[in-house]
SEMI-310947 format. One record per residue (C-alpha): residue number from 1; z negated, x, y negated; residue in one letter. Coordinates in Angstrom, 2 decimals. Each point is the difference from the previous one (the first is absolute). Layout:
N
+-----+---------+---------+---------+------+
! pos !      pz !      px !      py ! code !
+-----+---------+---------+---------+------+
! NUM !       Z !       X !       Y !    A !
...
+-----+---------+---------+---------+------+
***
This chain:
263
+-----+---------+---------+---------+------+
! pos !      pz !      px !      py ! code !
+-----+---------+---------+---------+------+
!   1 !  -83.00 !  -98.95 !    4.86 !    M !
!   2 !   -0.63 !    0.99 !   -3.63 !    D !
!   3 !    3.32 !    1.21 !   -1.40 !    L !
!   4 !   -1.63 !    1.62 !   -3.03 !    G !
!   5 !    1.74 !   -2.23 !   -2.53 !    L !
!   6 !   -2.93 !   -1.79 !   -1.64 !    K !
!   7 !    0.16 !    0.25 !   -3.78 !    G !
!   8 !    3.56 !    1.39 !   -0.06 !    K !
!   9 !    2.71 !   -1.48 !   -2.23 !    V !
!  10 !    3.39 !   -1.10 !    1.36 !    A !
!  11 !    3.16 !   -1.15 !   -1.72 !    L !
!  12 !    2.00 !   -2.32 !    2.27 !    V !
!  13 !    3.53 !   -1.12 !   -0.82 !    T !
!  14 !    1.54 !   -3.09 !    1.56 !    G !
!  15 !   -3.56 !   -1.30 !    0.11 !    A !
!  16 !    0.70 !   -3.70 !   -0.45 !    S !
!  17 !    1.19 !   -0.66 !    3.57 !    S !
!  18 !    0.75 !    1.41 !    3.42 !    G !
!  19 !   -0.92 !    3.54 !    0.96 !    I !
!  20 !   -1.02 !    0.98 !   -3.53 !    G !
!  21 !   -2.41 !   -2.93 !   -0.31 !    R !
!  22 !   -1.52 !    0.60 !    3.43 !    E !
!  23 !   -0.31 !    3.74 !   -0.65 !    S !
!  24 !   -1.89 !   -0.72 !   -3.23 !    A !
!  25 !   -2.39 !   -2.29 !    1.86 !    R !
!  26 !   -0.55 !    2.51 !    2.80 !    T !
!  27 !   -0.75 !    2.71 !   -2.56 !    L !
!  28 !   -2.39 !   -2.36 !   -1.80 !    A !
!  29 !   -1.83 !   -0.59 !    3.28 !    A !
!  30 !   -0.65 !    3.77 !    0.04 !    E !
!  31 !   -1.51 !   -0.16 !   -3.50 !    G !
!  32 !    3.06 !    1.08 !   -2.00 !    V !
!  33 !    0.46 !   -1.19 !   -3.59 !    N !
!  34 !    3.54 !   -1.19 !   -0.67 !    L !
!  35 !    2.79 !   -0.28 !   -2.51 !    M !
!  36 !    2.49 !   -2.54 !    1.33 !    L !
!  37 !    3.59 !    0.34 !   -1.16 !    V !
!  38 !    2.90 !   -2.43 !    0.47 !    A !
!  39 !    2.30 !   -2.20 !   -2.04 !    R !
!  40 !   -1.97 !   -3.27 !    0.06 !    S !
!  41 !   -2.95 !    0.00 !   -2.41 !    A !
!  42 !   -1.38 !   -3.30 !    1.34 !    D !
!  43 !    0.04 !    1.12 !    3.63 !    K !
!  44 !   -1.56 !    3.34 !   -0.87 !    L !
!  45 !   -2.81 !   -1.50 !   -2.06 !    E !
!  46 !   -0.80 !   -2.46 !    2.78 !    S !
!  47 !    0.03 !    2.75 !    2.62 !    E !
!  48 !   -2.19 !    2.30 !   -2.11 !    A !
!  49 !   -2.55 !   -2.78 !   -0.47 !    A !
!  50 !    0.00 !   -0.73 !    3.75 !    A !
!  51 !   -0.54 !    3.68 !    0.83 !    I !
!  52 !   -2.95 !    0.26 !   -2.40 !    V !
!  53 !   -1.49 !   -3.14 !    1.53 !    R !
!  54 !    0.60 !    0.92 !    3.63 !    D !
!  55 !   -0.76 !    3.74 !   -0.03 !    Y !
!  56 !   -2.21 !    0.68 !   -3.02 !    G !
!  57 !    2.17 !    2.80 !   -1.36 !    V !
!  58 !    1.69 !    0.29 !   -3.37 !    E !
!  59 !    3.60 !   -1.23 !   -0.15 !    A !
!  60 !    2.40 !   -0.21 !   -2.91 !    A !
!  61 !    3.69 !   -0.88 !   -0.24 !    S !
!  62 !    3.04 !    1.26 !   -1.87 !    F !
!  63 !    3.18 !   -2.08 !    0.09 !    A !
!  64 !    3.26 !    1.91 !   -0.44 !    C !
!  65 !    3.49 !    0.41 !    1.36 !    D !
!  66 !    0.23 !    3.41 !    1.66 !    L !
!  67 !    3.76 !    0.09 !   -0.49 !    T !
!  68 !   -0.75 !    0.69 !   -3.68 !    E !
!  69 !   -0.07 !    3.78 !   -0.57 !    P !
!  70 !   -3.41 !    0.07 !   -1.72 !    D !
!  71 !   -1.76 !   -2.66 !    2.07 !    A !
!  72 !   -1.66 !    2.34 !    2.52 !    A !
!  73 !   -1.31 !    2.25 !   -2.77 !    A !
!  74 !   -1.44 !   -3.03 !   -1.79 !    R !
!  75 !   -1.69 !   -1.19 !    3.20 !    A !
!  76 !   -1.56 !    3.41 !    0.52 !    V !
!  77 !   -1.17 !    0.14 !   -3.63 !    A !
!  78 !   -1.60 !   -3.43 !    0.39 !    A !
!  79 !   -1.77 !    1.15 !    3.16 !    T !
!  80 !   -1.36 !    3.12 !   -1.66 !    L !
!  81 !   -1.13 !   -2.03 !   -3.02 !    A !
!  82 !   -1.95 !   -2.34 !    2.27 !    R !
!  83 !   -1.32 !    2.36 !    2.69 !    F !
!  84 !    0.51 !    3.54 !   -1.43 !    E !
!  85 !    1.42 !    1.28 !    3.29 !    R !
!  86 !    2.46 !   -0.72 !    2.80 !    I !
!  87 !   -0.96 !    1.20 !    3.46 !    D !
!  88 !    2.55 !   -1.94 !    2.02 !    V !
!  89 !    3.43 !   -1.50 !   -0.61 !    A !
!  90 !    1.66 !   -2.43 !    2.40 !    V !
!  91 !    3.67 !   -0.54 !   -0.79 !    C !
!  92 !    1.06 !   -3.28 !    1.59 !    S !
!  93 !    2.40 !   -1.54 !   -2.52 !    A !
!  94 !    3.53 !   -0.91 !    0.93 !    G !
!  95 !    2.16 !   -1.61 !    2.65 !    A !
!  96 !    3.73 !    0.13 !    0.63 !    S !
!  97 !    2.67 !   -2.59 !    0.59 !    G !
!  98 !    2.22 !    0.73 !    2.99 !    N !
!  99 !    3.13 !   -1.23 !    1.73 !    G !
! 100 !    3.39 !    1.13 !    1.29 !    V !
! 101 !    0.71 !    3.42 !   -1.52 !    F !
! 102 !    3.36 !   -0.82 !   -1.60 !    W !
! 103 !   -1.27 !   -3.34 !   -1.34 !    E !
! 104 !   -3.10 !    1.36 !   -1.79 !    I !
! 105 !    0.62 !    0.05 !   -3.77 !    P !
! 106 !   -0.94 !    2.92 !   -2.21 !    D !
! 107 !   -2.81 !   -2.08 !   -1.51 !    S !
! 108 !   -1.91 !    0.00 !    3.31 !    V !
! 109 !    0.24 !    3.78 !    0.34 !    W !
! 110 !   -0.99 !    0.47 !   -3.63 !    E !
! 111 !   -2.99 !   -2.37 !    0.34 !    A !
! 112 !   -1.26 !    1.89 !    3.05 !    S !
! 113 !    0.41 !    3.33 !   -1.77 !    F !
! 114 !   -1.58 !   -1.14 !   -3.29 !    N !
! 115 !   -3.15 !   -1.59 !    1.45 !    L !
! 116 !   -0.65 !    1.36 !    3.48 !    K !
! 117 !    1.06 !    3.58 !   -0.71 !    F !
! 118 !   -0.25 !    0.63 !   -3.74 !    M !
! 119 !   -3.03 !   -2.27 !   -0.45 !    G !
! 120 !   -1.83 !    1.93 !    2.71 !    T !
! 121 !    1.18 !    3.40 !   -1.22 !    L !
! 122 !   -1.17 !   -0.74 !   -3.55 !    R !
! 123 !   -3.35 !   -1.28 !    1.27 !    T !
! 124 !   -0.51 !    3.17 !    2.04 !    M !
! 125 !    0.96 !    2.18 !   -2.95 !    R !
! 126 !   -2.32 !   -1.88 !   -2.37 !    A !
! 127 !   -3.08 !    0.09 !    2.26 !    V !
! 128 !    0.52 !    3.67 !    0.82 !    L !
! 129 !   -0.84 !    0.98 !   -3.60 !    A !
! 130 !   -3.68 !   -1.05 !    0.17 !    P !
! 131 !   -0.24 !    1.05 !    3.65 !    M !
! 132 !    1.30 !    3.48 !   -0.82 !    R !
! 133 !   -2.51 !    0.28 !   -2.85 !    A !
! 134 !   -2.85 !   -0.82 !    2.39 !    R !
! 135 !    1.55 !    1.89 !    2.95 !    K !
! 136 !   -0.62 !   -2.96 !    2.24 !    S !
! 137 !    1.74 !   -3.16 !    1.12 !    G !
! 138 !    1.80 !   -1.89 !    2.72 !    R !
! 139 !    3.28 !   -1.91 !   -0.21 !    I !
! 140 !    1.30 !   -2.37 !    2.67 !    V !
! 141 !    3.58 !   -1.24 !   -0.24 !    V !
! 142 !    1.14 !   -3.10 !    1.90 !    I !
! 143 !    3.48 !    0.85 !    1.27 !    A !
! 144 !    1.43 !   -1.66 !    3.12 !    G !
! 145 !    1.22 !    0.95 !    3.46 !    N !
! 146 !    3.63 !   -0.63 !   -1.00 !    L !
! 147 !   -0.30 !    3.29 !   -1.88 !    G !
! 148 !   -0.06 !    1.79 !    3.36 !    R !
! 149 !    1.93 !   -2.51 !    2.08 !    Q !
! 150 !    2.67 !   -1.73 !   -2.13 !    P !
! 151 !    1.40 !   -3.33 !    1.14 !    L !
! 152 !    3.54 !   -1.12 !   -0.91 !    P !
! 153 !   -1.24 !   -3.06 !   -1.92 !    R !
! 154 !   -2.89 !    1.80 !   -1.72 !    G !
! 155 !    1.63 !    2.89 !   -1.82 !    L !
! 156 !   -1.35 !   -0.59 !   -3.55 !    P !
! 157 !   -3.51 !    0.09 !    1.49 !    S !
! 158 !    0.89 !    3.02 !    2.12 !    A !
! 159 !    1.32 !    2.11 !   -2.86 !    F !
! 160 !   -2.94 !   -0.66 !   -2.34 !    S !
! 161 !   -2.55 !    0.61 !    2.75 !    N !
! 162 !    1.68 !    3.20 !    1.18 !    A !
! 163 !    0.08 !    1.28 !   -3.58 !    A !
! 164 !   -3.69 !   -0.76 !   -0.40 !    L !
! 165 !   -0.85 !    1.89 !    3.18 !    L !
! 166 !    1.77 !    3.07 !   -1.39 !    A !
! 167 !   -1.93 !   -0.27 !   -3.27 !    I !
! 168 !   -3.30 !   -0.42 !    1.85 !    V !
! 169 !    0.51 !    3.18 !    2.01 !    K !
! 170 !    1.23 !    2.13 !   -2.87 !    G !
! 171 !   -2.60 !   -1.19 !   -2.50 !    A !
! 172 !   -2.79 !    0.33 !    2.58 !    A !
! 173 !    0.84 !    3.66 !    0.54 !    D !
! 174 !    0.02 !    0.58 !   -3.75 !    E !
! 175 !   -3.47 !   -1.41 !   -0.68 !    V !
! 176 !   -1.86 !    0.82 !    3.22 !    A !
! 177 !   -1.40 !    3.25 !   -1.50 !    P !
! 178 !   -1.61 !   -2.18 !   -2.69 !    L !
! 179 !   -1.89 !   -2.13 !    2.51 !    G !
! 180 !    2.35 !   -2.99 !   -0.30 !    I !
! 181 !    1.28 !   -1.70 !    3.15 !    F !
! 182 !    3.12 !   -2.19 !    0.17 !    I !
! 183 !    1.08 !   -2.00 !    3.04 !    N !
! 184 !    2.22 !   -2.95 !    0.88 !    A !
! 185 !   -0.56 !   -3.02 !    2.20 !    V !
! 186 !    3.10 !   -1.58 !    1.54 !    S !
! 187 !   -0.60 !   -3.52 !    1.30 !    P !
! 188 !    2.32 !   -1.66 !    2.47 !    G !
! 189 !    0.27 !   -3.78 !    0.17 !    L !
! 190 !   -3.12 !   -1.25 !   -1.79 !    T !
! 191 !   -1.22 !   -3.53 !   -0.68 !    R !
! 192 !    0.23 !    0.06 !   -3.79 !    T !
! 193 !    0.95 !   -2.94 !   -2.25 !    P !
! 194 !    3.50 !    1.47 !   -0.18 !    R !
! 195 !    0.21 !    0.04 !    3.81 !    F !
! 196 !   -1.14 !   -3.63 !    0.16 !    E !
! 197 !    2.70 !   -0.95 !   -2.51 !    E !
! 198 !    2.57 !    1.79 !    2.15 !    R !
! 199 !   -1.13 !   -1.89 !    3.09 !    I !
! 200 !    0.07 !   -3.35 !   -1.83 !    A !
! 201 !    3.56 !    0.67 !   -1.19 !    A !
! 202 !    1.14 !    0.89 !    3.52 !    Q !
! 203 !   -1.66 !   -3.09 !    1.47 !    V !
! 204 !    2.04 !   -2.07 !   -2.44 !    K !
! 205 !    3.22 !    1.93 !    0.66 !    A !
! 206 !   -0.19 !    0.23 !    3.80 !    T !
! 207 !   -2.07 !   -2.99 !    1.09 !    G !
! 208 !   -2.17 !    2.31 !    2.09 !    K !
! 209 !   -3.77 !   -0.22 !   -0.15 !    S !
! 210 !   -2.03 !    2.63 !   -1.82 !    A !
! 211 !   -1.53 !    0.97 !    3.33 !    E !
! 212 !    3.42 !    0.59 !    1.58 !    Q !
! 213 !    1.19 !    2.02 !   -2.97 !    L !
! 214 !   -3.09 !    2.22 !    0.14 !    E !
! 215 !    0.50 !    0.42 !    3.74 !    H !
! 216 !    3.57 !    1.12 !   -0.57 !    D !
! 217 !   -1.04 !    2.41 !   -2.78 !    M !
! 218 !   -2.68 !    1.64 !    2.11 !    T !
! 219 !    2.02 !    0.30 !    3.21 !    A !
! 220 !    0.50 !    3.73 !   -0.62 !    A !
! 221 !   -3.55 !    0.62 !   -1.30 !    V !
! 222 !   -2.15 !    1.55 !    2.76 !    P !
! 223 !   -3.17 !   -1.73 !   -1.26 !    S !
! 224 !    1.87 !   -3.31 !    0.09 !    G !
! 225 !   -1.18 !   -1.35 !   -3.33 !    R !
! 226 !    0.23 !    0.08 !   -3.78 !    I !
! 227 !   -2.48 !    2.21 !   -1.87 !    S !
! 228 !   -2.57 !   -1.74 !   -2.19 !    E !
! 229 !   -0.54 !    1.13 !   -3.59 !    V !
! 230 !   -3.59 !    1.02 !    0.65 !    D !
! 231 !    1.21 !    2.51 !    2.61 !    E !
! 232 !    2.18 !    1.68 !   -2.61 !    I !
! 233 !   -2.77 !   -0.18 !   -2.61 !    A !
! 234 !   -2.52 !    1.71 !    2.28 !    R !
! 235 !    2.43 !    2.89 !    0.50 !    T !
! 236 !    0.53 !    0.24 !   -3.75 !    V !
! 237 !   -3.74 !    0.02 !   -0.66 !    T !
! 238 !   -0.63 !    2.72 !    2.56 !    W !
! 239 !    2.72 !    2.22 !   -1.50 !    L !
! 240 !   -1.49 !   -0.66 !   -3.45 !    A !
! 241 !   -3.38 !    1.28 !    1.15 !    S !
! 242 !   -1.60 !    3.39 !    0.65 !    P !
! 243 !   -0.08 !   -1.01 !    3.66 !    A !
! 244 !    3.73 !    0.85 !    0.16 !    A !
! 245 !   -0.94 !    3.61 !   -0.71 !    G !
! 246 !    2.88 !    2.45 !   -0.07 !    Q !
! 247 !    2.76 !   -2.53 !    0.65 !    I !
! 248 !    2.66 !    0.26 !   -2.70 !    T !
! 249 !    3.77 !   -0.27 !   -0.30 !    G !
! 250 !   -0.04 !   -2.27 !    3.04 !    T !
! 251 !    1.57 !   -3.37 !    0.76 !    N !
! 252 !   -2.09 !   -2.29 !    2.22 !    V !
! 253 !    2.15 !   -2.65 !    1.69 !    T !
! 254 !   -1.77 !   -3.26 !    0.89 !    V !
! 255 !    2.48 !   -2.07 !    1.99 !    D !
! 256 !   -1.33 !   -0.56 !    3.50 !    G !
! 257 !    2.12 !    2.85 !    1.37 !    G !
! 258 !    3.35 !   -1.41 !   -1.18 !    H !
! 259 !    1.26 !    3.19 !   -1.64 !    T !
! 260 !    1.58 !    2.27 !    2.59 !    R !
! 261 !   -0.96 !    3.66 !   -0.26 !    G !
! 262 !   -2.63 !    2.50 !    1.01 !    V !
! 263 !   -1.39 !    0.64 !   -3.52 !    T !
+-----+---------+---------+---------+------+
***
């Protein structure tokens, strides 16, 4: 299926690993030219070169720390200087530390707010300027299913994701008359490098095998397994494309049925 993305330009944050990296590659497979944004210049340059080699599209990189107030604006300016337009933005930067509520220090809450929430908000705000000028664009925000279904040991993630879902809906309503569409994707348990690190730490702490730990984690997941990053990336790419049509202000949960609810 041709998603109608060939020749478009996408800015992808968190593009050096995990869902951001896989989303960039899935977009490239559809013919999208890319600006990759993350903290690590070396990783980004290597990834951009690999995308050019593997997919034959244009790919550039911009290393920055999105907790800095002007970083998103600088990334957008660099994208416009290179490609002269931004058709798509995928906001995938940020992860949160978690733990027992009364043991989580302020620094963990602040880190989640500064990168996951404010970094995404500033990126959305910055890309909306050129999109509003052209009266066209699509933004996909990677949130997380804890935003709808908080867990006791995952509250920093839950609060930043819930806040992002509110921003997605409100901002989407604001810009829909201009032909700009904003949606969120909320992954459940997904096999990212961060997930693999979590499993390795628990193997060391509990003595259980990785297979047993995954079995325990997925006991309440109807599909019975962890999501793979390419499954999330395909959802992102579809929402970033004209094939998603009129869908806007929506959160698409990809978690094998784990989240309980009828919407």
